[in-house]
C-alpha positions in Angstrom: 122.1 93.4 93.9 125.6 91.3 92.9 126.3 91.3 89.4 126.6 87.6 88.1 128.8 85.9 86.1 130.0 82.1 85.0 134.0 81.2 84.2 134.8 79.1 82.1 137.7 76.6 83.3 139.6 77.2 79.9 139.3 81.4 81.1 141.3 80.2 84.7 144.9 79.7 83.5 145.1 83.5 84.0 143.8 83.5 87.4 146.2 84.5 90.3 145.6 85.0 93.6 144.2 82.4 95.7 144.5 80.5 99.3 144.4 76.5 101.6 146.1 74.1 104.6 146.5 70.0 105.5 148.0 67.0 104.6 149.4 63.9 106.4 152.2 66.5 106.9 150.4 69.3 108.3 150.7 68.7 111.6 154.4 69.6 111.3 156.0 72.4 111.7 159.0 72.0 110.0 158.4 73.7 106.1 160.9 72.9 104.3 161.0 71.4 101.3 157.3 73.2 100.2 154.7 70.9 99.4 152.7 71.6 95.7 150.0 72.8 95.5 147.8 74.3 92.9 145.4 76.4 94.5 145.7 77.7 98.7 142.5 79.8 99.8 143.4 81.3 103.3 142.6 84.0 105.6 138.9 83.0 105.4 136.2 81.4 107.9 136.0 77.7 106.4 133.3 76.1 107.5 134.0 72.4 106.8 130.6 70.9 107.2 132.9 67.9 108.2 130.6 65.8 110.9 132.5 67.8 113.6 131.3 71.1 112.5 135.4 71.4 112.3 136.1 75.6 111.3 139.7 76.2 109.6 141.3 79.7 108.1 143.0 78.5 104.6 142.5 75.2 102.5 145.0 73.9 100.0 144.0 72.2 96.5 145.6 69.9 94.4 144.6 68.0 91.2 140.9 68.7 91.9 141.3 67.6 95.6 141.5 69.1 98.7 144.9 68.1 99.9 145.1 70.3 102.9 142.8 71.9 105.7 144.4 74.0 108.4 145.1 77.5 109.1 147.4 80.4 107.2 150.5 78.4 107.8 149.3 76.4 104.8 151.0 79.5 102.6 154.2 78.8 103.6 153.8 74.8 103.9 152.3 74.8 100.3 154.0 76.3 96.9 151.9 76.8 95.0 150.6 78.3 91.5 147.8 80.5 93.0 146.9 81.9 96.0 143.4 84.1 96.5 143.2 86.2 99.9 139.4 85.0 101.1 139.5 88.9 102.8 137.9 87.4 106.2 135.0 85.9 104.4 133.4 82.4 104.6 134.4 79.6 102.8 132.3 76.2 102.5 131.4 73.3 100.6 129.4 74.0 97.5 125.5 73.0 98.2 124.1 70.0 97.1 120.5 70.3 95.7 119.5 66.5 95.4 115.8 67.4 94.4 115.6 69.6 91.6 114.3 70.3 87.8 116.2 71.8 85.2 115.3 71.8 81.8 116.1 73.4 78.4 113.8 76.1 77.3 112.0 75.8 73.6 111.0 78.6 71.6 107.5 79.4 72.3 108.4 79.1 76.0 107.7 82.2 78.6 109.2 82.2 82.2 107.5 83.1 85.1 109.0 82.4 87.9 109.3 86.0 88.6 105.9 87.0 87.4 104.3 89.4 90.4 100.7 89.9 88.1 98.0 88.0 86.6 98.3 91.4 84.1 102.4 90.7 83.6 101.3 87.0 82.7 98.9 88.6 80.5 101.4 90.9 78.8 103.8 88.1 79.0 101.9 85.8 76.8 100.3 88.3 74.2 104.5 89.4 73.2 105.2 85.4 72.9 102.3 85.5 70.3 103.3 88.1 68.2 106.4 86.7 68.3 105.5 83.1 67.5 102.6 83.8 65.1 98.7 82.6 65.1 98.6 78.8 65.5 101.2 78.5 67.1 101.8 77.1 70.8 102.8 78.7 73.9 104.2 77.3 77.2 105.3 78.8 80.0 106.4 77.7 84.0 106.6 79.0 87.3 103.9 81.1 88.1 102.2 81.4 91.4 99.0 82.6 93.1 100.5 83.5 96.3 102.5 86.3 94.6 100.1 87.4 92.2 99.6 91.3 93.0 95.4 89.9 92.6 95.3 87.5 95.0 94.4 84.9 92.8 95.7 82.4 89.6 95.6 83.0 85.8 92.4 81.8 84.1 91.3 80.8 80.7 90.1 84.4 80.0 93.6 85.6 81.2 94.8 84.1 78.6 92.0 83.8 76.1 92.7 88.2 76.0 96.3 87.7 75.6 96.7 85.0 72.7 93.2 84.0 71.3 94.5 83.2 68.6 97.0 80.7 70.0 96.7 77.5 72.1 98.9 78.3 75.2 99.2 76.1 78.6 101.5 77.5 81.4 102.1 75.6 84.1 102.1 77.0 88.3 105.0 76.4 89.8 106.1 73.2 91.1 104.7 71.1 87.8 101.6 69.7 89.5 99.1 72.4 87.7 98.5 74.0 84.5 96.1 76.2 83.3 95.1 76.4 79.4 93.5 78.5 77.3 89.9 77.5 75.2 92.2 77.0 71.9 94.2 75.0 73.7 91.2 72.8 75.6 89.9 72.3 72.6 92.5 70.6 70.6 92.4 68.5 73.4 89.0 67.6 72.9 88.3 69.0 76.5 85.1 70.5 77.6 82.6 71.0 80.7 81.5 67.6 80.3 84.6 66.3 80.1 84.6 63.8 83.1 88.0 64.4 85.1 90.6 62.2 84.7 92.1 59.1 87.1 94.5 60.7 89.6 93.8 64.2 88.4 91.2 67.2 87.9 89.5 69.4 84.9 88.8 72.7 87.4 85.4 74.5 86.9 83.8 77.6 88.3 80.4 77.4 90.2 78.6 77.8 86.8 80.3 74.2 85.9 82.2 76.2 83.3 85.7 75.8 82.6 88.1 77.8 84.4 91.3 76.7 82.4 92.9 74.9 84.9 93.3 71.3 85.1 95.4 69.6 88.4 98.0 66.4 87.9 96.5 65.5 84.3 98.0 68.3 82.5 99.4 66.3 79.8 96.2 66.1 78.0 97.0 68.9 76.7 100.5 69.4 77.6 101.2 65.8 75.0 99.7 68.3 72.0 102.6 70.5 72.0 105.1 69.5 69.5 108.5 69.0 71.0 111.7 70.8 70.4 115.0 68.9 69.1 117.8 68.7 71.5 119.1 71.2 69.4 116.8 73.8 70.3 117.3 72.7 74.1 120.8 72.2 74.6 122.0 76.1 74.3 119.4 76.8 77.1 119.9 74.1 79.0 123.3 74.5 79.5 122.9 77.9 80.8 120.3 76.7 82.9 122.7 74.8 84.4 125.4 76.8 84.6 123.4 79.6 85.8 123.1 77.4 89.5 126.8 77.8 90.4 125.6 81.7 90.6 123.6 80.4 93.3 126.5 77.9 94.6 125.0 75.2 93.4 128.0 72.3 92.8 126.0 69.1 92.6 122.1 68.1 91.6 120.0 65.9 91.7 117.8 65.8 88.7 114.5 65.0 90.1 113.0 63.0 86.8 114.0 62.1 82.7 114.1 59.2 80.6 116.4 56.7 79.3 116.4 58.0 75.6 116.9 61.4 76.8 120.0 60.6 79.0 122.6 60.2 76.1 121.7 64.1 75.7 123.1 64.2 79.1 126.1 62.3 78.7 126.7 64.6 75.2 126.0 67.9 76.9 128.5 66.6 80.1 131.2 65.6 77.8 131.5 69.3 75.7 130.7 71.2 78.9 131.0 69.2 81.7 134.1 71.3 83.7 131.8 74.3 83.6 129.0 72.4 85.0 127.8 71.7 88.6 128.2 67.2 88.5 124.7 65.8 88.5 123.2 62.1 89.3 120.1 61.9 86.9 116.8 59.8 87.9 115.5 58.3 85.5 111.4 56.6 85.1 111.5 53.0 85.3 110.3 51.9 82.1 110.0 47.8 82.8 113.1 44.8 82.9 113.9 44.4 79.4 113.6 48.3 78.4 116.1 49.3 81.2 118.4 45.9 81.0 118.9 47.5 77.6 119.7 50.5 78.5 122.7 48.8 79.9 123.2 51.1 82.9 122.2 51.2 86.5 122.3 53.7 89.8 125.6 54.7 90.1 126.9 54.4 86.6 129.1 56.8 85.0 131.1 59.3 86.2 132.0 62.1 88.8 131.0 64.9 86.7 127.5 62.9 85.1 125.8 60.1 87.0 122.9 57.4 86.3 121.0 58.2 89.5 117.3 56.5 91.0 114.4 55.1 89.8 111.7 58.4 90.1 107.9 56.9 91.0 105.5 59.0 91.6 102.9 57.6 94.1 100.7 60.4 94.8 100.2 64.2 93.3 101.7 67.6 94.5 100.1 70.0 97.0 99.7 72.6 94.5 96.4 71.1 93.7 96.2 69.6 96.3 96.4 66.2 94.7 98.4 64.5 97.6 97.4 61.7 99.1 96.3 62.1 102.6 94.5 59.7 105.5 92.1 62.6 106.6 90.2 64.6 104.0 91.6 68.0 103.5 90.6 71.5 105.3 86.6 72.0 104.5 86.4 68.6 102.8 84.2 66.2 103.4 86.0 63.3 101.6 88.5 64.6 99.2 91.7 63.5 100.2 94.3 63.4 96.8 94.8 60.2 94.9 97.8 58.0 94.0 99.1 58.7 90.6 98.1 54.4 89.9 97.0 51.8 92.1 97.9 50.2 94.8 98.5 47.0 93.4 100.7 48.9 90.5 102.4 50.8 92.9 103.5 48.1 94.9 104.6 46.0 92.0 106.3 48.8 90.5 108.4 49.0 93.6 109.3 45.6 93.6 110.1 45.3 90.1 112.4 48.0 89.9 114.3 47.2 93.8 114.5 43.7 92.4 116.3 44.5 88.7 119.0 46.4 91.6 118.1 49.8 91.1 118.4 52.7 93.8 114.9 54.0 94.3 113.7 57.5 94.8 110.0 58.2 95.2 107.9 61.1 95.2 105.7 60.5 98.4 103.8 63.8 99.5 101.2 63.1 101.8 100.8 61.1 104.4 98.8 58.3 103.5 101.3 58.4 100.1 104.2 58.0 102.8 102.4 55.6 105.0 101.7 52.8 101.8 105.2 53.5 99.9 107.4 52.9 103.1 105.5 49.6 103.4 106.1 48.6 99.8 109.9 49.8 100.3 109.9 47.5 103.5 107.7 44.2 101.8 110.9 45.0 98.6 113.7 45.0 101.2 112.1 41.5 103.0 112.0 40.1 99.5 115.2 40.8 98.2 117.3 42.2 100.6 120.1 44.3 99.7 123.0 46.4 101.7 123.2 49.8 101.3 120.4 50.5 98.7 119.6 53.9 100.0 116.3 54.0 98.8 114.7 57.6 99.5 111.9 59.5 99.8 111.4 62.9 98.1 109.3 65.0 99.9 107.8 63.8 102.9 105.4 66.7 103.4 102.9 65.6 105.8 103.9 64.0 108.2 103.4 59.9 108.6 102.9 57.6 111.2 105.3 57.1 113.9 105.5 53.4 113.0 106.3 54.8 109.5 108.8 56.8 110.6 110.4 53.5 112.6 110.0 51.6 109.5 111.9 53.7 107.8 114.8 54.3 109.7 115.1 50.3 110.5 115.0 50.0 106.8 117.4 52.8 106.2 115.5 55.0 103.8 116.3 58.5 104.0 114.6 61.6 102.7 115.1 64.5 100.6 112.8 67.3 102.5 112.5 71.0 101.0 111.9 73.1 103.8 112.0 76.0 101.4 108.1 74.8 100.8 107.2 76.0 103.9 108.0 79.5 103.1 106.8 79.7 99.2 104.1 77.3 99.5 102.5 78.7 103.1 99.5 80.1 101.0 98.6 76.3 100.1 99.0 74.8 103.5 97.1 77.0 105.5 94.2 76.8 102.7 93.6 73.4 102.6 96.0 72.1 105.8 94.9 72.3 109.3 96.0 71.5 112.9 99.3 69.5 113.6 99.3 68.7 109.3 99.5 72.1 108.8 102.2 73.3 112.1 104.2 70.5 111.2 104.5 70.5 107.6 107.7 69.6 105.6 108.7 68.5 109.3 112.7 67.9 109.9 113.4 67.7 113.3 111.0 64.3 113.9 112.4 62.5 111.3 115.9 63.3 112.5 114.8 61.8 115.9 113.3 58.8 114.7 117.1 58.1 113.2 116.3 59.0 109.5 118.6 60.0 107.1 117.7 63.6 106.1 118.9 65.7 103.2 117.9 69.3 102.2 116.9 70.4 98.7 114.8 73.0 96.5 112.4 71.1 93.9 113.2 74.8 92.2 110.3 76.7 94.7 113.3 78.2 94.2 116.6 76.9 93.9 118.2 79.3 95.7 119.3 77.4 98.8 119.3 80.2 101.2 116.0 80.1 101.0 115.6 76.5 102.0 118.6 77.3 104.7 116.2 80.1 106.1 113.0 78.3 106.6 114.6 75.5 108.3 116.2 77.6 110.7 113.3 80.0 111.5 110.0 77.3 110.1 108.8 80.9 108.9 105.9 81.0 106.1 106.3 84.3 103.9 103.7 86.4 106.2 106.5 85.5 108.8 104.3 82.9 110.8 106.5 80.0 112.3 105.2 76.6 111.6 106.1 73.8 114.4 108.8 75.2 115.8 109.8 72.0 117.5 110.9 71.1 113.7 113.6 73.5 113.5 116.9 73.1 112.4 120.3 74.1 114.3 122.3 76.3 110.9 125.0 73.5 110.9 122.3 70.9 110.9 120.8 72.5 107.8 123.9 73.8 106.1 124.8 69.9 106.6 121.5 69.2 105.0 122.3 71.1 102.0 126.3 69.5 101.4 127.6 66.4 103.3 123.8 64.9 103.6 123.1 65.3 100.2 126.5 63.4 98.6 125.0 60.7 100.7 122.3 59.8 98.3 124.5 59.2 95.5 126.6 57.2 97.4 129.7 60.0 97.4 129.8 61.3 101.0 133.5 60.5 101.0 134.0 62.4 97.9 132.1 65.4 98.0 129.8 67.8 100.5 132.7 68.8 102.9 136.0 70.4 103.1 138.2 67.9 103.9 141.4 66.0 103.2 140.3 63.4 100.1 137.7 65.7 98.7 136.7 67.5 96.0 137.3 71.0 95.7 133.8 72.4 95.5 133.3 75.4 97.3 131.7 78.3 97.5 132.5 81.9 99.1 129.8 83.7 100.7 129.0 87.2 101.3 128.7 86.4 104.9 129.0 84.0 107.6 125.7 81.6 107.5 126.7 80.0 110.8 126.4 84.0 112.5 124.4 86.3 110.7 121.1 87.3 112.2 118.3 85.0 110.7 116.4 87.6 109.1 119.5 87.8 107.0 120.1 84.7 105.7 118.3 84.7 102.4 120.1 87.8 101.7 123.7 86.1 101.9 125.1 86.1 98.2 127.7 83.5 96.6 130.7 85.3 95.9 133.1 83.0 94.1 132.2 79.1 93.3 135.2 76.5 92.9 134.3 72.7 90.8 137.5 70.8 91.1 139.3 73.8 92.4 138.6 76.2 89.5 136.7 79.4 89.7 133.6 79.0 87.7 132.1 82.0 88.8 132.3 85.2 90.5 130.1 87.7 91.2 131.3 91.0 89.5 
């Protein structure tokens, strides 16, 4: 395993030894006088990921932008203050994760993303209880029953045994369900007689007793947790953002936040922006007057931080499952999940946000939620036509009707898809889906063939882009089973989906997402070539270096 380290731009002044090639004079063989560059990278395989799939060996950078792409003759053409020999490694654009959730961690928080057993979770909860003391809340995120040694979820008894004197709520990976301790449920006035909340469910065991799990409406408990201050959260939020650089992620779309919290993003990027991935922040729509008073709209900001689309949750998630489907789930007579609001309210929300001029990025996972959402988007566009609106759906897990996909193409409604779900959520799909719905989970090829713009992102399950690339190319779950091979993408398509096609969703495809003249010099160096390495080794590819604006901001030790 490669040890990673993040470099701050102020430390980069001492960097010497970098590489490059091509501007308007790059075709000439007359190398005098030399042109100026800040950085030339050379002797590599440069996957430009432009529309033609061009491959080069060198890149030249000046003032944060790519000024030349070509062969190693760029070393002679450009007088550069820094050159770097790529030693044959692959250089490509930085990844753009167009649907991700990055947050700061409060003092009572436990990271459960690497937990591989319920026993380990109990130990982590007990240790946190000793740290925070009796009566104080404990929160956590990231567990998944699919990787537990016990092949089950953590339940109320586990939390009660680990921290009998603390209210505990631990959220599952994906964020659509959580397990709570008895004390946490008691504080929320939830007992075995409490009815299921609208749009969610409170689970019970076969004897009718609470098992601690709440689906989709875990905020019934979570809202009782004392909020951490911005000052408490800022250091870990900055660190979590910087950690993305070690994964080769140079741009993100933060998948949900509020207008009240957006100034904190501005403060963070004003101080640390040069060492953080570029970000567009999706916001919750809070009504015409509140949004107008906010004074910003999609696209406002700069190339480091900008306002993104409005985030709307049409239905629930799949880890419950609560996604709204047209047919009952496997083994169910009637249960089809649910919308997060009434159809009328969803239609009105979409229409109002669209009329206000916002781009919309809508969470829609189940096929019926997708069918309804697309119909409402098409109606809004008919009501208030807008050129280049770039509305899109987050997820698109269960294939909707062909008519819906044709409507999406006709109205230029895009998708940011998570092929990594096919890998990490295989167990959930097998348990709850059957037939074509199972085989075509998280479809890729079919929507593209309908003419729909499709970007690739992670939704942090897991964050590492190579899992998504692997799953898009192989369609394999964690067991090795191949789901719907007809939905596979080529390696080039998958890499474009994680770079240039993601830039389109923030109206920045002319500035990032490919290695071309005029693009920002956001690039990564990989330990192996993702175009040629054996399929089963794709997830083993490491990021050796990450550049933002041509500055080295991460290098593996």
